[in-house]
C-alpha positions as CSV (number, residue, x, y, z in Angstrom):
1,M,95.8,158.6,61.2
2,T,93.8,157.1,64.0
3,L,90.1,157.1,64.8
4,E,90.7,159.6,67.6
5,D,92.5,162.0,65.1
6,S,89.5,161.9,62.8
7,G,87.3,163.1,65.6
8,F,85.7,159.7,66.3
9,R,85.3,159.0,70.0
10,L,84.4,155.5,71.3
11,P,82.3,155.3,74.4
12,R,84.9,154.4,77.0
13,R,82.4,153.2,79.5
14,R,80.9,150.8,77.1
15,L,84.3,149.5,76.0
16,L,85.7,149.0,79.6
17,A,82.5,147.8,81.1
18,P,82.7,144.0,81.7
19,L,80.2,141.7,80.0
20,G,78.9,140.7,83.4
21,R,80.3,140.4,86.8
22,I,80.5,136.8,88.1
23,P,79.4,136.6,91.8
24,D,82.2,135.6,94.1
25,P,80.6,132.3,95.2
26,V,80.1,131.2,91.6
27,F,83.6,132.2,90.7
28,A,85.0,130.2,93.6
29,W,83.1,127.1,92.6
30,L,84.3,127.5,89.0
31,I,87.9,127.6,90.3
32,L,87.3,124.4,92.3
33,L,85.4,122.6,89.6
34,P,88.4,120.8,87.9
35,A,89.6,119.5,91.3
36,L,86.1,118.5,92.3
37,I,85.6,116.6,89.0
38,G,88.9,114.7,89.6
39,L,88.1,114.0,93.2
40,S,84.6,112.8,92.4
41,T,85.8,110.6,89.5
42,F,88.7,108.9,91.2
43,S,87.6,108.9,94.9
44,I,84.0,109.7,95.7
45,V,82.3,107.8,93.0
46,P,84.4,104.6,93.4
47,M,83.9,104.8,97.1
48,A,80.1,105.0,96.7
49,I,80.2,102.1,94.3
50,G,82.2,100.1,96.8
51,I,79.7,100.8,99.6
52,W,76.9,99.8,97.3
53,N,78.6,96.6,96.3
54,S,79.2,95.7,100.0
55,L,75.5,96.0,100.7
56,Q,74.2,94.4,97.5
57,G,76.6,91.6,96.8
58,A,78.6,92.0,93.6
59,R,77.7,88.5,92.4
60,S,75.0,85.8,92.8
61,G,75.3,83.8,96.0
62,E,76.8,86.5,98.1
63,P,74.9,87.8,101.1
64,M,72.9,91.0,100.8
65,G,72.5,93.9,103.1
66,L,74.8,93.7,106.1
67,G,75.6,90.1,105.4
68,Q,79.1,90.9,104.1
69,Y,79.9,92.8,107.3
70,Q,78.6,89.9,109.4
71,A,80.9,87.6,107.5
72,M,83.7,90.0,108.0
73,I,83.3,90.1,111.7
74,G,83.2,86.3,111.9
75,D,86.3,85.9,109.6
76,P,89.4,84.9,111.7
77,I,91.7,86.0,108.9
78,F,90.2,89.4,109.0
79,S,90.7,89.6,112.7
80,T,94.3,88.5,112.3
81,A,94.9,91.1,109.6
82,L,93.3,93.9,111.7
83,V,95.4,93.1,114.8
84,N,98.5,92.9,112.6
85,N,97.8,96.2,111.0
86,L,97.0,98.0,114.2
87,L,100.2,96.6,115.8
88,F,102.1,97.5,112.6
89,S,100.8,101.1,112.8
90,V,101.4,101.6,116.5
91,V,105.0,100.5,116.2
92,T,106.1,102.0,112.8
93,V,104.4,105.4,112.9
94,P,106.0,106.9,116.1
95,I,109.4,105.3,115.4
96,S,109.3,106.7,111.8
97,L,108.4,110.2,112.9
98,A,110.9,110.3,115.9
99,L,113.7,109.0,113.6
100,A,112.7,111.5,110.9
101,M,112.8,114.4,113.4
102,L,116.2,113.3,114.8
103,M,117.7,113.0,111.3
104,A,116.3,116.4,110.3
105,V,117.8,118.1,113.4
106,L,121.2,116.4,112.6
107,V,121.4,117.5,109.0
108,N,120.0,121.0,109.7
109,R,123.4,121.8,111.3
110,R,126.4,122.9,109.4
111,F,129.2,120.3,109.1
112,H,131.3,118.8,106.4
113,G,129.5,116.2,104.3
114,R,126.0,117.6,105.2
115,A,124.7,117.3,101.6
116,L,125.9,113.6,101.5
117,A,124.2,112.9,104.8
118,R,120.9,114.4,103.6
119,L,121.2,112.3,100.4
120,A,121.9,109.1,102.4
121,F,118.9,109.7,104.7
122,F,116.5,110.5,101.8
123,T,117.6,107.8,99.4
124,P,115.3,105.0,100.8
125,A,112.3,107.3,100.3
126,M,113.2,107.7,96.6
127,L,113.3,103.9,96.0
128,P,110.2,102.2,94.7
129,V,108.5,100.0,97.3
130,V,109.2,96.9,95.3
131,G,112.8,97.8,94.9
132,A,113.2,98.4,98.7
133,A,111.4,95.1,99.4
134,S,113.8,93.3,97.1
135,I,116.8,94.8,98.9
136,W,115.6,93.7,102.3
137,L,114.5,90.3,101.0
138,F,118.1,89.7,100.0
139,M,119.3,91.0,103.4
140,Y,116.9,88.6,105.3
141,Q,117.9,85.5,103.3
142,P,118.6,82.7,105.8
143,D,121.5,81.2,103.9
144,F,123.5,84.1,102.4
145,G,121.7,87.2,103.7
146,V,123.7,90.1,105.2
147,I,121.9,90.0,108.5
148,N,122.4,86.3,109.0
149,S,126.0,86.6,108.0
150,L,126.4,89.3,110.7
151,L,124.7,87.1,113.2
152,E,127.0,84.2,112.4
153,T,130.0,86.5,112.7
154,L,128.8,87.5,116.2
155,G,128.5,83.8,117.1
156,L,124.7,83.7,116.9
157,A,122.6,81.2,115.1
158,R,121.1,82.0,111.7
159,Q,117.4,83.0,111.7
160,N,114.7,82.7,109.1
161,L,113.3,86.1,110.0
162,L,110.6,86.0,107.3
163,G,109.7,82.4,107.8
164,Q,108.8,82.5,111.5
165,P,105.4,83.9,112.7
166,S,107.1,85.5,115.7
167,T,109.7,87.5,113.7
168,V,108.1,88.2,110.3
169,L,106.0,91.2,111.4
170,P,108.9,93.0,113.3
171,A,111.1,92.3,110.2
172,L,108.5,94.1,108.0
173,M,108.3,96.9,110.5
174,V,112.0,97.6,110.0
175,V,111.5,97.8,106.3
176,M,108.6,100.3,106.7
177,V,110.6,102.5,109.1
178,W,113.6,102.5,106.8
179,K,111.5,103.4,103.8
180,E,109.3,106.1,105.4
181,A,111.7,108.0,107.8
182,G,113.6,109.7,105.0
183,F,110.4,111.2,103.5
184,F,109.3,112.6,106.8
185,M,112.8,113.9,107.4
186,L,112.4,116.1,104.4
187,L,109.2,117.6,105.8
188,Y,110.8,118.3,109.2
189,L,113.9,119.8,107.6
190,A,111.8,122.2,105.6
191,A,109.9,123.1,108.9
192,L,113.2,123.6,110.8
193,Q,114.5,126.0,108.1
194,S,111.4,128.1,108.4
195,I,111.9,128.7,112.2
196,P,113.3,132.2,112.8
197,G,116.9,132.0,114.1
198,E,116.3,134.9,116.4
199,L,114.2,132.7,118.7
200,N,117.1,130.3,119.4
201,E,119.6,133.2,119.6
202,A,117.5,134.9,122.3
203,A,117.2,131.6,124.2
204,V,121.0,131.1,124.1
205,L,121.5,134.6,125.5
206,E,119.2,133.7,128.3
207,G,121.4,130.7,129.1
208,A,119.0,128.0,127.8
209,G,120.6,124.6,126.9
210,G,120.2,122.7,123.7
211,W,117.6,120.2,125.0
212,Y,115.6,123.0,126.6
213,R,115.6,125.0,123.4
214,F,114.4,122.0,121.4
215,R,111.7,121.1,123.9
216,R,110.4,124.7,124.4
217,I,111.0,126.3,121.0
218,T,111.7,123.9,118.2
219,F,109.4,121.0,119.0
220,P,106.3,123.2,119.6
221,L,106.9,125.0,116.3
222,L,107.2,121.6,114.5
223,M,103.7,120.5,115.7
224,P,101.9,121.6,112.5
225,T,104.3,119.5,110.5
226,T,104.0,116.7,113.0
227,L,100.2,116.6,112.6
228,F,100.4,116.5,108.8
229,A,103.1,113.8,108.9
230,L,101.2,111.8,111.5
231,I,98.1,111.6,109.3
232,I,100.1,110.6,106.3
233,A,102.1,108.1,108.3
234,V,99.0,106.4,109.7
235,A,97.5,106.2,106.2
236,N,100.7,104.8,104.7
237,S,100.9,102.1,107.4
238,F,97.5,100.8,106.2
239,K,97.9,101.2,102.5
240,H,101.6,100.4,101.8
241,V,101.5,96.6,101.3
242,D,103.5,96.3,98.1
243,F,106.4,94.8,99.9
244,L,104.2,91.9,101.1
245,F,103.8,90.7,97.6
246,V,107.6,90.5,97.2
247,M,108.7,89.4,100.7
248,T,106.0,87.2,102.4
249,Q,102.7,87.2,100.6
250,G,101.0,87.3,104.0
251,G,102.7,84.3,105.4
252,P,103.6,82.3,107.3
253,A,100.2,81.3,108.5
254,N,98.8,84.9,107.9
255,A,101.3,86.2,110.5
256,S,102.1,89.1,108.1
257,T,98.7,89.6,106.5
258,L,97.6,93.3,106.6
259,L,94.1,94.6,105.8
260,L,94.9,95.9,102.3
261,Y,96.6,92.6,101.4
262,H,93.5,90.8,102.7
263,I,91.3,92.9,100.5
264,W,93.4,92.1,97.5
265,D,93.4,88.4,98.3
266,T,89.6,88.2,98.8
267,A,88.8,90.3,95.7
268,F,91.2,88.8,93.1
269,I,92.2,85.4,94.4
270,Q,89.1,84.2,96.2
271,F,86.8,86.2,93.8
272,R,84.6,87.7,96.6
273,P,84.3,91.3,95.5
274,G,81.3,92.1,97.8
275,Y,83.3,90.9,100.8
276,A,86.3,92.9,99.7
277,A,84.1,96.0,99.3
278,A,82.9,95.6,102.9
279,V,86.5,95.3,104.2
280,S,87.5,98.3,102.1
281,T,84.6,100.4,103.5
282,F,85.7,99.4,107.0
283,L,89.3,100.4,106.3
284,V,88.3,103.8,104.9
285,T,86.1,104.4,108.0
286,I,89.0,103.6,110.3
287,L,91.3,106.0,108.5
288,V,88.7,108.8,108.6
289,I,88.1,108.3,112.3
290,L,91.8,108.2,113.1
291,A,92.4,111.4,111.1
292,V,89.6,113.2,112.9
293,V,90.9,112.0,116.3
294,Q,94.4,113.1,115.5
295,I,93.2,116.6,114.4
296,R,91.0,116.9,117.5
297,L,93.7,115.9,119.9
298,L,96.6,117.8,118.4
299,D,95.1,120.9,116.9
300,R,94.6,122.7,120.3
301,R,98.3,122.1,121.1
302,I,99.6,123.5,117.8
303,H,101.0,127.0,117.4
304,Y,100.4,128.3,113.9
305,R,102.7,131.1,113.1
């Protein structure tokens, strides 16, 4: 026997009425609150502390105010690291993205062994940076390395690629491209598979060739992925310096020193945390400016489906 059978009726409106409707703006902020807490704890607050330390001097004897930034501008090692990093980014980013797009187009087609080709292209991206650096350190060895053995087979002299200022940075660029291209290939492959096949079929019926279809159909539809990959690639070219600890440690004669390695060296080897905070602030500012410029330049040319 239920309450309704006994003649007892509950006020449905009172039972079904919510305790109180949360306004949409408040509900939205409640949903965002966990992410905002994590972002503030691990990004915004440390960044603010770093900026404060760069202006105050983290220890006695360090310059106050803008003194750290003045010391940074007058530091020749900082200038070398900045030039190296800019050159490193200008070379590795476009080559990585172009190679990734080419590999994605190749493995997007149907052929025997396609799964193996995809795995081979993506394998470098799965390796830890230290592991990849160890592999290439062995390959660059002047006495028994694979590359020098190949040069000797071709009748050329052996080269200490990591020990010469003129060759060390290009040698590190090769490592960066090899490590990053596979990751961006995966992004491009996903973007290619999302393009409707009817577009290419219609272009084929109109007599368009393969290069024309890629230039007029595929490449424009890949622009949103290209913008995202470009921002990530530029950031990685400034922050991925793990391989420097294994391969060169900034040498020889600071020829391979990059900004993030210079920050680590000044903070933990030279014990100048205020100066390191100033360089860190400068680096973050560069990355923000570059991201804004990339979005401004490319967003108008992007076709969002």
